FIKOLPA-68928 format. One record per residue (C-alpha): x, y, z; residue number from 1; chain; residue in three letters. Coordinates in steps of 0.05 Angstrom, whole numbers, plus 32768, in hexadecimal, padded with zeros to 4 digits. Layout:
REM FIKOLPA-68928
c1 X | c2 Y | c3 Z | num NUM | chaine A | residu ala
...
//
This chain:
REM FIKOLPA-68928
c1 7F71 | c2 8485 | c3 7F51 | num 1 | chaine A | residu unk
c1 7F38 | c2 845A | c3 7F6D | num 2 | chaine A | residu unk
c1 7F5E | c2 841B | c3 7F5C | num 3 | chaine A | residu unk
c1 7F9B | c2 8434 | c3 7F80 | num 4 | chaine A | residu unk
c1 7F71 | c2 8443 | c3 7FBE | num 5 | chaine A | residu unk
c1 7F52 | c2 83FD | c3 7FBE | num 6 | chaine A | residu unk
c1 7F96 | c2 83DE | c3 7FB4 | num 7 | chaine A | residu unk
c1 7FAD | c2 8404 | c3 7FF1 | num 8 | chaine A | residu unk
c1 7F70 | c2 83EA | c3 8017 | num 9 | chaine A | residu unk
c1 7F83 | c2 83A2 | c3 8006 | num 10 | chaine A | residu unk
c1 7FC2 | c2 83A8 | c3 8030 | num 11 | chaine A | residu unk
c1 7FEE | c2 8393 | c3 7FF5 | num 12 | chaine A | residu unk
c1 8032 | c2 83B1 | c3 7FE6 | num 13 | chaine A | residu unk
c1 8020 | c2 83E4 | c3 7FB0 | num 14 | chaine A | residu unk
c1 8068 | c2 83EA | c3 7F98 | num 15 | chaine A | residu unk
c1 8066 | c2 83A0 | c3 7F85 | num 16 | chaine A | residu unk
c1 801E | c2 83A2 | c3 7F6B | num 17 | chaine A | residu unk
c1 8030 | c2 83DB | c3 7F3B | num 18 | chaine A | residu unk
c1 8062 | c2 83AC | c3 7F19 | num 19 | chaine A | residu unk
c1 802D | c2 8375 | c3 7F11 | num 20 | chaine A | residu unk
c1 7FF9 | c2 836B | c3 7EDA | num 21 | chaine A | residu unk
c1 7FB7 | c2 8390 | c3 7ED7 | num 22 | chaine A | residu unk
c1 7F91 | c2 8350 | c3 7EE9 | num 23 | chaine A | residu unk
c1 7FBA | c2 8349 | c3 7F29 | num 24 | chaine A | residu unk
c1 7FAE | c2 8392 | c3 7F3A | num 25 | chaine A | residu unk
c1 7F63 | c2 838A | c3 7F2F | num 26 | chaine A | residu unk
c1 7F62 | c2 834D | c3 7F5C | num 27 | chaine A | residu unk
c1 7F80 | c2 8372 | c3 7F97 | num 28 | chaine A | residu unk
c1 7F57 | c2 83B0 | c3 7F88 | num 29 | chaine A | residu unk
c1 7F19 | c2 8383 | c3 7F8F | num 30 | chaine A | residu unk
c1 7F33 | c2 8368 | c3 7FD1 | num 31 | chaine A | residu unk
c1 7F40 | c2 83B0 | c3 7FE9 | num 32 | chaine A | residu unk
c1 7EFA | c2 83C6 | c3 7FD4 | num 33 | chaine A | residu unk
c1 7EDC | c2 838E | c3 7FFD | num 34 | chaine A | residu unk
c1 7F05 | c2 83A4 | c3 803A | num 35 | chaine A | residu unk
c1 7EF0 | c2 83ED | c3 802F | num 36 | chaine A | residu unk
c1 7EA5 | c2 83E0 | c3 8028 | num 37 | chaine A | residu unk
c1 7EA7 | c2 83B1 | c3 8064 | num 38 | chaine A | residu unk
c1 7EC2 | c2 83EB | c3 808C | num 39 | chaine A | residu unk
c1 7E8B | c2 8418 | c3 8070 | num 40 | chaine A | residu unk
c1 7E56 | c2 83E6 | c3 8086 | num 41 | chaine A | residu unk
c1 7E78 | c2 83E3 | c3 80CB | num 42 | chaine A | residu unk
c1 7E74 | c2 842F | c3 80CF | num 43 | chaine A | residu unk
c1 7E2A | c2 8430 | c3 80BE | num 44 | chaine A | residu unk
c1 7E19 | c2 83F7 | c3 80EE | num 45 | chaine A | residu unk
c1 7E41 | c2 8412 | c3 8129 | num 46 | chaine A | residu unk
c1 7E26 | c2 8459 | c3 811F | num 47 | chaine A | residu unk
c1 7DDF | c2 8440 | c3 8124 | num 48 | chaine A | residu unk
c1 7DEF | c2 8414 | c3 8160 | num 49 | chaine A | residu unk
c1 7E11 | c2 844F | c3 8184 | num 50 | chaine A | residu unk
c1 7DD8 | c2 847D | c3 8171 | num 51 | chaine A | residu unk
c1 7DA9 | c2 8450 | c3 8198 | num 52 | chaine A | residu unk
c1 7DD8 | c2 8458 | c3 81D4 | num 53 | chaine A | residu unk
c1 7DEA | c2 84A2 | c3 81D2 | num 54 | chaine A | residu unk
c1 7DAD | c2 84BF | c3 81AF | num 55 | chaine A | residu unk
c1 7DDA | c2 84F2 | c3 818C | num 56 | chaine A | residu unk
c1 7DEE | c2 84ED | c3 8143 | num 57 | chaine A | residu unk
c1 7E31 | c2 8510 | c3 814B | num 58 | chaine A | residu unk
c1 7E4C | c2 84E0 | c3 8180 | num 59 | chaine A | residu unk
c1 7E30 | c2 84A5 | c3 8159 | num 60 | chaine A | residu unk
c1 7E53 | c2 84BB | c3 8119 | num 61 | chaine A | residu unk
c1 7E95 | c2 84C9 | c3 813C | num 62 | chaine A | residu unk
c1 7E99 | c2 8487 | c3 8161 | num 63 | chaine A | residu unk
c1 7E7D | c2 8463 | c3 8124 | num 64 | chaine A | residu unk
c1 7EB5 | c2 8480 | c3 80FA | num 65 | chaine A | residu unk
c1 7EE9 | c2 8469 | c3 812D | num 66 | chaine A | residu unk
c1 7ECA | c2 8423 | c3 812C | num 67 | chaine A | residu unk
c1 7EC8 | c2 8422 | c3 80E0 | num 68 | chaine A | residu unk
c1 7F12 | c2 8435 | c3 80DC | num 69 | chaine A | residu unk
c1 7F22 | c2 83FF | c3 810F | num 70 | chaine A | residu unk
c1 7EFE | c2 83CA | c3 80E6 | num 71 | chaine A | residu unk
c1 7F20 | c2 83E3 | c3 80A7 | num 72 | chaine A | residu unk
c1 7F64 | c2 83DE | c3 80C7 | num 73 | chaine A | residu unk
c1 7F55 | c2 8398 | c3 80E2 | num 74 | chaine A | residu unk
c1 7F3C | c2 837E | c3 809F | num 75 | chaine A | residu unk
c1 7F77 | c2 839C | c3 807B | num 76 | chaine A | residu unk
c1 7FA6 | c2 837C | c3 80AD | num 77 | chaine A | residu unk
c1 7F83 | c2 8339 | c3 80A7 | num 78 | chaine A | residu unk
c1 7F87 | c2 8338 | c3 805B | num 79 | chaine A | residu unk
c1 7FCF | c2 8352 | c3 8057 | num 80 | chaine A | residu unk
c1 7FE9 | c2 831D | c3 8087 | num 81 | chaine A | residu unk
c1 7FCF | c2 82E2 | c3 805E | num 82 | chaine A | residu unk
c1 8008 | c2 82CB | c3 8032 | num 83 | chaine A | residu unk
c1 7FFF | c2 829D | c3 7FF6 | num 84 | chaine A | residu unk
c1 8029 | c2 825F | c3 7FFF | num 85 | chaine A | residu unk
c1 802F | c2 821D | c3 7FDB | num 86 | chaine A | residu unk
c1 8007 | c2 81F6 | c3 8010 | num 87 | chaine A | residu unk
c1 7FBD | c2 8206 | c3 8015 | num 88 | chaine A | residu unk
c1 7FBB | c2 81E6 | c3 805A | num 89 | chaine A | residu unk
c1 7FEF | c2 8217 | c3 8075 | num 90 | chaine A | residu unk
c1 7FC8 | c2 8251 | c3 8057 | num 91 | chaine A | residu unk
c1 7F88 | c2 8239 | c3 8077 | num 92 | chaine A | residu unk
c1 7FAA | c2 8230 | c3 80BA | num 93 | chaine A | residu unk
c1 7FC7 | c2 8276 | c3 80B3 | num 94 | chaine A | residu unk
c1 7F83 | c2 8292 | c3 80A2 | num 95 | chaine A | residu unk
c1 7F5B | c2 826E | c3 80D9 | num 96 | chaine A | residu unk
c1 7F66 | c2 82A3 | c3 8110 | num 97 | chaine A | residu unk
c1 7F56 | c2 82D9 | c3 80DE | num 98 | chaine A | residu unk
c1 7F15 | c2 82B6 | c3 80CA | num 99 | chaine A | residu unk
c1 7F01 | c2 82B1 | c3 8113 | num 100 | chaine A | residu unk
c1 7F0E | c2 82FB | c3 811C | num 101 | chaine A | residu unk
c1 7EE6 | c2 8309 | c3 80DD | num 102 | chaine A | residu unk
c1 7EAB | c2 82E1 | c3 80FA | num 103 | chaine A | residu unk
c1 7EAD | c2 830D | c3 8139 | num 104 | chaine A | residu unk
c1 7EB0 | c2 834C | c3 810F | num 105 | chaine A | residu unk
c1 7E75 | c2 8333 | c3 80E5 | num 106 | chaine A | residu unk
c1 7E4B | c2 8329 | c3 8124 | num 107 | chaine A | residu unk
c1 7E5C | c2 836E | c3 813D | num 108 | chaine A | residu unk
c1 7E4C | c2 838F | c3 80FA | num 109 | chaine A | residu unk
c1 7E0C | c2 8368 | c3 80EA | num 110 | chaine A | residu unk
c1 7DE9 | c2 8370 | c3 812D | num 111 | chaine A | residu unk
c1 7DDD | c2 83BC | c3 812A | num 112 | chaine A | residu unk
c1 7DC3 | c2 83B7 | c3 80E3 | num 113 | chaine A | residu unk
c1 7D94 | c2 837F | c3 80F8 | num 114 | chaine A | residu unk
c1 7D79 | c2 83AE | c3 812D | num 115 | chaine A | residu unk
c1 7D6B | c2 83E2 | c3 80F7 | num 116 | chaine A | residu unk
c1 7D4E | c2 83B1 | c3 80C5 | num 117 | chaine A | residu unk
c1 7D1E | c2 8393 | c3 80F8 | num 118 | chaine A | residu unk
c1 7D10 | c2 83D5 | c3 811B | num 119 | chaine A | residu unk
c1 7CC4 | c2 83D3 | c3 8114 | num 120 | chaine A | residu unk
c1 7CC0 | c2 838C | c3 812F | num 121 | chaine A | residu unk
c1 7CEF | c2 839D | c3 8168 | num 122 | chaine A | residu unk
c1 7CC5 | c2 83DA | c3 8179 | num 123 | chaine A | residu unk
c1 7C87 | c2 83AE | c3 817E | num 124 | chaine A | residu unk
c1 7CAC | c2 837E | c3 81AD | num 125 | chaine A | residu unk
c1 7CC5 | c2 83B8 | c3 81D7 | num 126 | chaine A | residu unk
c1 7C7F | c2 83D5 | c3 81DB | num 127 | chaine A | residu unk
c1 7C63 | c2 8394 | c3 81F5 | num 128 | chaine A | residu unk
c1 7C9C | c2 838F | c3 8228 | num 129 | chaine A | residu unk
c1 7C92 | c2 83D7 | c3 823E | num 130 | chaine A | residu unk
c1 7C47 | c2 83CA | c3 8249 | num 131 | chaine A | residu unk
c1 7C57 | c2 838C | c3 8271 | num 132 | chaine A | residu unk
c1 7C8B | c2 83B2 | c3 8299 | num 133 | chaine A | residu unk
c1 7C5A | c2 83EB | c3 82A6 | num 134 | chaine A | residu unk
c1 7C26 | c2 83BB | c3 82C1 | num 135 | chaine A | residu unk
c1 7C5A | c2 8396 | c3 82EB | num 136 | chaine A | residu unk
c1 7C75 | c2 83D8 | c3 8305 | num 137 | chaine A | residu unk
c1 7C2F | c2 83F0 | c3 831A | num 138 | chaine A | residu unk
c1 7C22 | c2 83AD | c3 833C | num 139 | chaine A | residu unk
c1 7C64 | c2 83AF | c3 8362 | num 140 | chaine A | residu unk
c1 7C59 | c2 83F6 | c3 8378 | num 141 | chaine A | residu unk
c1 7C11 | c2 83E7 | c3 838B | num 142 | chaine A | residu unk
c1 7C29 | c2 83AF | c3 83B8 | num 143 | chaine A | residu unk
c1 7C4F | c2 83E4 | c3 83DF | num 144 | chaine A | residu unk
c1 7C12 | c2 8412 | c3 83E8 | num 145 | chaine A | residu unk
c1 7BD6 | c2 83E3 | c3 83E8 | num 146 | chaine A | residu unk
c1 7BE1 | c2 83C6 | c3 842F | num 147 | chaine A | residu unk
c1 7BE3 | c2 840C | c3 844E | num 148 | chaine A | residu unk
c1 7BA6 | c2 8423 | c3 8427 | num 149 | chaine A | residu unk
c1 7B7F | c2 83E4 | c3 8438 | num 150 | chaine A | residu unk
c1 7B90 | c2 83ED | c3 8482 | num 151 | chaine A | residu unk
c1 7B77 | c2 8434 | c3 8480 | num 152 | chaine A | residu unk
c1 7B37 | c2 841E | c3 845D | num 153 | chaine A | residu unk
c1 7B2D | c2 83EA | c3 8494 | num 154 | chaine A | residu unk
c1 7B33 | c2 8421 | c3 84C7 | num 155 | chaine A | residu unk
c1 7AFE | c2 8449 | c3 84A2 | num 156 | chaine A | residu unk
c1 7AD0 | c2 840D | c3 84A1 | num 157 | chaine A | residu unk
c1 7ADB | c2 8402 | c3 84EC | num 158 | chaine A | residu unk
c1 7AC9 | c2 844B | c3 84FA | num 159 | chaine A | residu unk
c1 7A8B | c2 8447 | c3 84CE | num 160 | chaine A | residu unk
c1 7A77 | c2 8405 | c3 84F0 | num 161 | chaine A | residu unk
c1 7A7B | c2 8428 | c3 8534 | num 162 | chaine A | residu unk
c1 7A4B | c2 845D | c3 851A | num 163 | chaine A | residu unk
c1 7A1B | c2 8429 | c3 84FE | num 164 | chaine A | residu unk
c1 7A1D | c2 8402 | c3 853F | num 165 | chaine A | residu unk
c1 7A0F | c2 8442 | c3 8567 | num 166 | chaine A | residu unk
c1 79D7 | c2 8454 | c3 8537 | num 167 | chaine A | residu unk
c1 79B8 | c2 8410 | c3 8541 | num 168 | chaine A | residu unk
c1 79BB | c2 8417 | c3 858D | num 169 | chaine A | residu unk
c1 799C | c2 845D | c3 8589 | num 170 | chaine A | residu unk
c1 7965 | c2 8446 | c3 855B | num 171 | chaine A | residu unk
c1 7957 | c2 840C | c3 858A | num 172 | chaine A | residu unk
c1 7950 | c2 843D | c3 85C4 | num 173 | chaine A | residu unk
c1 7922 | c2 8468 | c3 8599 | num 174 | chaine A | residu unk
c1 78F5 | c2 842D | c3 858A | num 175 | chaine A | residu unk
c1 78F5 | c2 841B | c3 85D4 | num 176 | chaine A | residu unk
c1 78DC | c2 845E | c3 85EE | num 177 | chaine A | residu unk
c1 78AA | c2 8466 | c3 85B5 | num 178 | chaine A | residu unk
c1 788E | c2 8420 | c3 85C4 | num 179 | chaine A | residu unk
c1 7889 | c2 8434 | c3 860D | num 180 | chaine A | residu unk
c1 7862 | c2 8473 | c3 85FB | num 181 | chaine A | residu unk
c1 7833 | c2 844C | c3 85CE | num 182 | chaine A | residu unk
c1 7829 | c2 8414 | c3 8602 | num 183 | chaine A | residu unk
c1 7845 | c2 83DE | c3 85D4 | num 184 | chaine A | residu unk
c1 787E | c2 83CA | c3 8602 | num 185 | chaine A | residu unk
c1 789B | c2 83D5 | c3 8647 | num 186 | chaine A | residu unk
c1 7863 | c2 83E8 | c3 8678 | num 187 | chaine A | residu unk
c1 782E | c2 83E0 | c3 8641 | num 188 | chaine A | residu unk
c1 7810 | c2 8422 | c3 8658 | num 189 | chaine A | residu unk
c1 77FD | c2 8457 | c3 8625 | num 190 | chaine A | residu unk
c1 781C | c2 849B | c3 8633 | num 191 | chaine A | residu unk
c1 785D | c2 84BC | c3 8647 | num 192 | chaine A | residu unk
c1 786A | c2 84A5 | c3 868D | num 193 | chaine A | residu unk
c1 78A9 | c2 84A0 | c3 86B7 | num 194 | chaine A | residu unk
c1 78C2 | c2 8462 | c3 8692 | num 195 | chaine A | residu unk
c1 78B9 | c2 8486 | c3 8650 | num 196 | chaine A | residu unk
c1 78E1 | c2 84C1 | c3 866A | num 197 | chaine A | residu unk
c1 7919 | c2 8493 | c3 8681 | num 198 | chaine A | residu unk
c1 791C | c2 846F | c3 863E | num 199 | chaine A | residu unk
c1 7918 | c2 84B1 | c3 8619 | num 200 | chaine A | residu unk
c1 7952 | c2 84CB | c3 8642 | num 201 | chaine A | residu unk
c1 797C | c2 848E | c3 862F | num 202 | chaine A | residu unk
c1 796C | c2 8499 | c3 85E6 | num 203 | chaine A | residu unk
c1 797E | c2 84E2 | c3 85E9 | num 204 | chaine A | residu unk
c1 79C1 | c2 84D2 | c3 860A | num 205 | chaine A | residu unk
c1 79CF | c2 849D | c3 85D6 | num 206 | chaine A | residu unk
c1 79BC | c2 84CE | c3 859E | num 207 | chaine A | residu unk
c1 79ED | c2 8501 | c3 85BB | num 208 | chaine A | residu unk
c1 7A23 | c2 84CC | c3 85BD | num 209 | chaine A | residu unk
c1 7A12 | c2 84B8 | c3 8575 | num 210 | chaine A | residu unk
c1 7A1A | c2 8500 | c3 855D | num 211 | chaine A | residu unk
c1 7A5C | c2 8507 | c3 8582 | num 212 | chaine A | residu unk
c1 7A73 | c2 84C4 | c3 8565 | num 213 | chaine A | residu unk
c1 7A60 | c2 84D9 | c3 851F | num 214 | chaine A | residu unk
c1 7A86 | c2 851A | c3 8526 | num 215 | chaine A | residu unk
c1 7AC4 | c2 84F8 | c3 8544 | num 216 | chaine A | residu unk
c1 7AC5 | c2 84BD | c3 8514 | num 217 | chaine A | residu unk
c1 7AB5 | c2 84EC | c3 84DA | num 218 | chaine A | residu unk
c1 7AF4 | c2 8514 | c3 84E9 | num 219 | chaine A | residu unk
c1 7B1C | c2 84D4 | c3 84EF | num 220 | chaine A | residu unk
c1 7B00 | c2 84BA | c3 84AD | num 221 | chaine A | residu unk
c1 7B11 | c2 84FC | c3 848A | num 222 | chaine A | residu unk
c1 7B58 | c2 84F8 | c3 84A6 | num 223 | chaine A | residu unk
c1 7B60 | c2 84B0 | c3 848F | num 224 | chaine A | residu unk
c1 7B42 | c2 84C0 | c3 844A | num 225 | chaine A | residu unk
c1 7B76 | c2 84F8 | c3 8444 | num 226 | chaine A | residu unk
c1 7BAC | c2 84C5 | c3 8453 | num 227 | chaine A | residu unk
c1 7B90 | c2 8496 | c3 841E | num 228 | chaine A | residu unk
c1 7B8D | c2 84CF | c3 83EC | num 229 | chaine A | residu unk
c1 7BD5 | c2 84E1 | c3 83FC | num 230 | chaine A | residu unk
c1 7BEC | c2 8499 | c3 83F2 | num 231 | chaine A | residu unk
c1 7BC7 | c2 8495 | c3 83B0 | num 232 | chaine A | residu unk
c1 7BE8 | c2 84D5 | c3 8398 | num 233 | chaine A | residu unk
c1 7C2C | c2 84BA | c3 83AE | num 234 | chaine A | residu unk
c1 7C1F | c2 8479 | c3 838A | num 235 | chaine A | residu unk
c1 7C0B | c2 849F | c3 834B | num 236 | chaine A | residu unk
c1 7C4A | c2 84CA | c3 834F | num 237 | chaine A | residu unk
c1 7C77 | c2 848D | c3 8358 | num 238 | chaine A | residu unk
c1 7C56 | c2 846B | c3 831C | num 239 | chaine A | residu unk
c1 7C5D | c2 84AB | c3 82F3 | num 240 | chaine A | residu unk
c1 7CA6 | c2 84B5 | c3 8305 | num 241 | chaine A | residu unk
c1 7CB8 | c2 846C | c3 82F6 | num 242 | chaine A | residu unk
c1 7C95 | c2 846C | c3 82B3 | num 243 | chaine A | residu unk
c1 7CCB | c2 8494 | c3 828E | num 244 | chaine A | residu unk
c1 7CFD | c2 845E | c3 82A2 | num 245 | chaine A | residu unk
c1 7CD1 | c2 8429 | c3 8281 | num 246 | chaine A | residu unk
c1 7CC6 | c2 8456 | c3 8245 | num 247 | chaine A | residu unk
c1 7D11 | c2 845D | c3 823E | num 248 | chaine A | residu unk
c1 7D1A | c2 8412 | c3 8239 | num 249 | chaine A | residu unk
c1 7D31 | c2 8419 | c3 81F1 | num 250 | chaine A | residu unk
c1 7D7D | c2 8411 | c3 81F5 | num 251 | chaine A | residu unk
c1 7DAC | c2 83E5 | c3 81CD | num 252 | chaine A | residu unk
c1 7DA8 | c2 83AA | c3 81FD | num 253 | chaine A | residu unk
c1 7D5B | c2 83AE | c3 8200 | num 254 | chaine A | residu unk
c1 7D58 | c2 83AC | c3 81B4 | num 255 | chaine A | residu unk
c1 7D88 | c2 8372 | c3 81AF | num 256 | chaine A | residu unk
c1 7D5D | c2 834B | c3 81E1 | num 257 | chaine A | residu unk
c1 7D1F | c2 835D | c3 81B9 | num 258 | chaine A | residu unk
c1 7D41 | c2 8346 | c3 8179 | num 259 | chaine A | residu unk
c1 7D51 | c2 8303 | c3 819B | num 260 | chaine A | residu unk
c1 7D06 | c2 82F9 | c3 81A4 | num 261 | chaine A | residu unk
c1 7CF9 | c2 82FD | c3 8159 | num 262 | chaine A | residu unk
c1 7D04 | c2 82C5 | c3 8128 | num 263 | chaine A | residu unk
c1 7D4F | c2 82B3 | c3 8122 | num 264 | chaine A | residu unk
c1 7D4B | c2 82A0 | c3 80D9 | num 265 | chaine A | residu unk
c1 7D4E | c2 82E6 | c3 80B9 | num 266 | chaine A | residu unk
c1 7D83 | c2 82FE | c3 80EA | num 267 | chaine A | residu unk
c1 7DAD | c2 82C0 | c3 80DC | num 268 | chaine A | residu unk
c1 7DAE | c2 82CE | c3 8091 | num 269 | chaine A | residu unk
c1 7DC1 | c2 8317 | c3 809C | num 270 | chaine A | residu unk
c1 7DFA | c2 82FE | c3 80C7 | num 271 | chaine A | residu unk
c1 7E0F | c2 82CE | c3 8090 | num 272 | chaine A | residu unk
c1 7E0E | c2 8308 | c3 805E | num 273 | chaine A | residu unk
c1 7E3D | c2 8332 | c3 8088 | num 274 | chaine A | residu unk
c1 7E67 | c2 82F5 | c3 8097 | num 275 | chaine A | residu unk
c1 7E6F | c2 82E9 | c3 804D | num 276 | chaine A | residu unk
c1 7E81 | c2 8333 | c3 8042 | num 277 | chaine A | residu unk
c1 7EB3 | c2 8333 | c3 807B | num 278 | chaine A | residu unk
c1 7ED5 | c2 82F2 | c3 8068 | num 279 | chaine A | residu unk
c1 7ED3 | c2 82FD | c3 801D | num 280 | chaine A | residu unk
c1 7F18 | c2 831E | c3 8019 | num 281 | chaine A | residu unk
c1 7F37 | c2 82E4 | c3 8041 | num 282 | chaine A | residu unk
c1 7F12 | c2 82AF | c3 8019 | num 283 | chaine A | residu unk
c1 7F26 | c2 82D2 | c3 7FD8 | num 284 | chaine A | residu unk
c1 7F6F | c2 82D0 | c3 7FEB | num 285 | chaine A | residu unk
c1 7F6A | c2 8287 | c3 8000 | num 286 | chaine A | residu unk
c1 7F46 | c2 8271 | c3 7FC1 | num 287 | chaine A | residu unk
c1 7F6C | c2 829C | c3 7F90 | num 288 | chaine A | residu unk
c1 7FA7 | c2 827A | c3 7F6C | num 289 | chaine A | residu unk
c1 7FED | c2 8291 | c3 7F7C | num 290 | chaine A | residu unk
c1 7FF6 | c2 82CE | c3 7F50 | num 291 | chaine A | residu unk
c1 802D | c2 82FC | c3 7F37 | num 292 | chaine A | residu unk
c1 8029 | c2 8328 | c3 7F75 | num 293 | chaine A | residu unk
c1 8031 | c2 82ED | c3 7FA4 | num 294 | chaine A | residu unk
c1 806E | c2 82D3 | c3 7F7E | num 295 | chaine A | residu unk
c1 808F | c2 8317 | c3 7F7E | num 296 | chaine A | residu unk
c1 807F | c2 8322 | c3 7FC8 | num 297 | chaine A | residu unk
c1 809B | c2 82DD | c3 7FD8 | num 298 | chaine A | residu unk
c1 80DA | c2 82ED | c3 7FB0 | num 299 | chaine A | residu unk
c1 80E3 | c2 832F | c3 7FD5 | num 300 | chaine A | residu unk
c1 80D9 | c2 830E | c3 8018 | num 301 | chaine A | residu unk
c1 810A | c2 82D7 | c3 8004 | num 302 | chaine A | residu unk
c1 813E | c2 830B | c3 7FF2 | num 303 | chaine A | residu unk
c1 8136 | c2 832E | c3 8035 | num 304 | chaine A | residu unk
c1 8136 | c2 82EB | c3 805A | num 305 | chaine A | residu unk
c1 8176 | c2 82D5 | c3 8037 | num 306 | chaine A | residu unk
c1 8198 | c2 8317 | c3 8043 | num 307 | chaine A | residu unk
c1 8186 | c2 8316 | c3 808D | num 308 | chaine A | residu unk
c1 819D | c2 82CE | c3 8094 | num 309 | chaine A | residu unk
c1 81DF | c2 82E0 | c3 8071 | num 310 | chaine A | residu unk
c1 81EB | c2 831B | c3 809F | num 311 | chaine A | residu unk
c1 81DD | c2 82F2 | c3 80DD | num 312 | chaine A | residu unk
c1 820C | c2 82BA | c3 80C5 | num 313 | chaine A | residu unk
c1 8243 | c2 82ED | c3 80B5 | num 314 | chaine A | residu unk
c1 823E | c2 830A | c3 80FB | num 315 | chaine A | residu unk
c1 8243 | c2 82C4 | c3 8119 | num 316 | chaine A | residu unk
c1 8282 | c2 82B5 | c3 80EF | num 317 | chaine A | residu unk
c1 82A0 | c2 82F9 | c3 8100 | num 318 | chaine A | residu unk
c1 8296 | c2 82ED | c3 814B | num 319 | chaine A | residu unk
c1 82B4 | c2 82A7 | c3 8147 | num 320 | chaine A | residu unk
c1 82F1 | c2 82C0 | c3 8121 | num 321 | chaine A | residu unk
c1 82FC | c2 82FA | c3 8151 | num 322 | chaine A | residu unk
c1 82F9 | c2 82CB | c3 818D | num 323 | chaine A | residu unk
c1 832A | c2 829B | c3 816E | num 324 | chaine A | residu unk
c1 835B | c2 82D3 | c3 815C | num 325 | chaine A | residu unk
c1 8358 | c2 82F1 | c3 81A2 | num 326 | chaine A | residu unk
c1 8367 | c2 82AD | c3 81C2 | num 327 | chaine A | residu unk
c1 83A3 | c2 82A3 | c3 8194 | num 328 | chaine A | residu unk
c1 83BE | c2 82E9 | c3 819F | num 329 | chaine A | residu unk
c1 83B9 | c2 82E6 | c3 81EB | num 330 | chaine A | residu unk
c1 83D7 | c2 82A1 | c3 81ED | num 331 | chaine A | residu unk
c1 8415 | c2 82B9 | c3 81C6 | num 332 | chaine A | residu unk
c1 841C | c2 82F7 | c3 81F2 | num 333 | chaine A | residu unk
c1 841B | c2 82CC | c3 8231 | num 334 | chaine A | residu unk
c1 8459 | c2 82A6 | c3 8218 | num 335 | chaine A | residu unk
c1 8484 | c2 82E4 | c3 820B | num 336 | chaine A | residu unk
c1 84BC | c2 82F2 | c3 823F | num 337 | chaine A | residu unk
c1 84BD | c2 833D | c3 8234 | num 338 | chaine A | residu unk
c1 8474 | c2 8343 | c3 8246 | num 339 | chaine A | residu unk
c1 8481 | c2 8317 | c3 8284 | num 340 | chaine A | residu unk
c1 84BB | c2 8342 | c3 829B | num 341 | chaine A | residu unk
c1 8494 | c2 8383 | c3 8290 | num 342 | chaine A | residu unk
c1 8458 | c2 8368 | c3 82B6 | num 343 | chaine A | residu unk
c1 8486 | c2 8351 | c3 82EF | num 344 | chaine A | residu unk
c1 84A7 | c2 8395 | c3 82F4 | num 345 | chaine A | residu unk
c1 8465 | c2 83B9 | c3 82F8 | num 346 | chaine A | residu unk
c1 844C | c2 8389 | c3 832D | num 347 | chaine A | residu unk
c1 848A | c2 8395 | c3 8358 | num 348 | chaine A | residu unk
c1 8482 | c2 83E0 | c3 8352 | num 349 | chaine A | residu unk
c1 8439 | c2 83DA | c3 8367 | num 350 | chaine A | residu unk
c1 844A | c2 83B0 | c3 83A4 | num 351 | chaine A | residu unk
c1 8481 | c2 83E3 | c3 83BA | num 352 | chaine A | residu unk
c1 844F | c2 841C | c3 83B5 | num 353 | chaine A | residu unk
c1 841C | c2 83F5 | c3 83DE | num 354 | chaine A | residu unk
c1 8451 | c2 83E7 | c3 8414 | num 355 | chaine A | residu unk
c1 8466 | c2 8430 | c3 8418 | num 356 | chaine A | residu unk
c1 841E | c2 8447 | c3 841E | num 357 | chaine A | residu unk
c1 8410 | c2 8414 | c3 8455 | num 358 | chaine A | residu unk
c1 8450 | c2 842C | c3 847B | num 359 | chaine A | residu unk
c1 843A | c2 8475 | c3 8477 | num 360 | chaine A | residu unk
c1 83F5 | c2 8464 | c3 8493 | num 361 | chaine A | residu unk
c1 8413 | c2 843D | c3 84CE | num 362 | chaine A | residu unk
c1 8443 | c2 8477 | c3 84DF | num 363 | chaine A | residu unk
c1 840A | c2 84AA | c3 84E0 | num 364 | chaine A | residu unk
c1 83E1 | c2 847F | c3 850F | num 365 | chaine A | residu unk
c1 8419 | c2 847B | c3 8544 | num 366 | chaine A | residu unk
//
């Protein structure tokens, strides 16, 4: 039962194989087993690759099964179309397109399994890339918010500088009227005279202005600090909302790019392994000697080819004979007087009928 299934997988004509020896049947059963297990590997590889895309096992299994059946059908077709002939060069030329197709299939099959085999190393590369992307993302977003925040901080510094300047002026006026009262400056008279009162009045006015300035600038500073706080919150929200996109950088293409950053040597040998598996049925048929099945298949094809050629040749001869007979028959008929007289009589009758019909039409029109 299992041998029959693998013989079917080989693409061989089972009706011919059943008449061959056990050794010949085993050879094609081995070729069919290679085709079958290659399709199984394609199913596993494509299911994993699709799982990284869809993140659902059911869709991955379904599409993986479709891909595995497609690879199975392609391999079976490739093997079944290679015919054993007397010239190895003709066989190799016939197999060259199939080998190229097998190389493409081997690449497609091996790549997802490489992603699974080197999953830990790929995860490390992706982690480093995600960290770099996170820092770059924060820097890019900061470049959008930093100028506005710096401008607001400059406004705060300007308002504070106005207060400091006003405080310095007020303190200077304070020192002036105290020095006047102590006789250390101004009139150099000890006591609180008219000059002292005038300077004290200037100081009090400046102090009132300072208090008003502190209150006004304080409100402005609070308003600006609220704007800065709002911008910082907005920046934090943008960073937070963009982080899931970076965390989701784990798709098939990202993993393939990460795999490309690893050493090529192990991946190359995995590719060679699958290339050997994929091309093994073709290589086996090319290297295997011409067996009993090939001889019987060639005989059967020769019988069909001869029969078709015979039928085509018979139809050509039949057509040529029929044309020759028709030419001879019509040539003899053309020479017979009875046929000429009958044809002449019918032509005269036809011309009379046409003349009568034309006369009737002319009479009606008058």
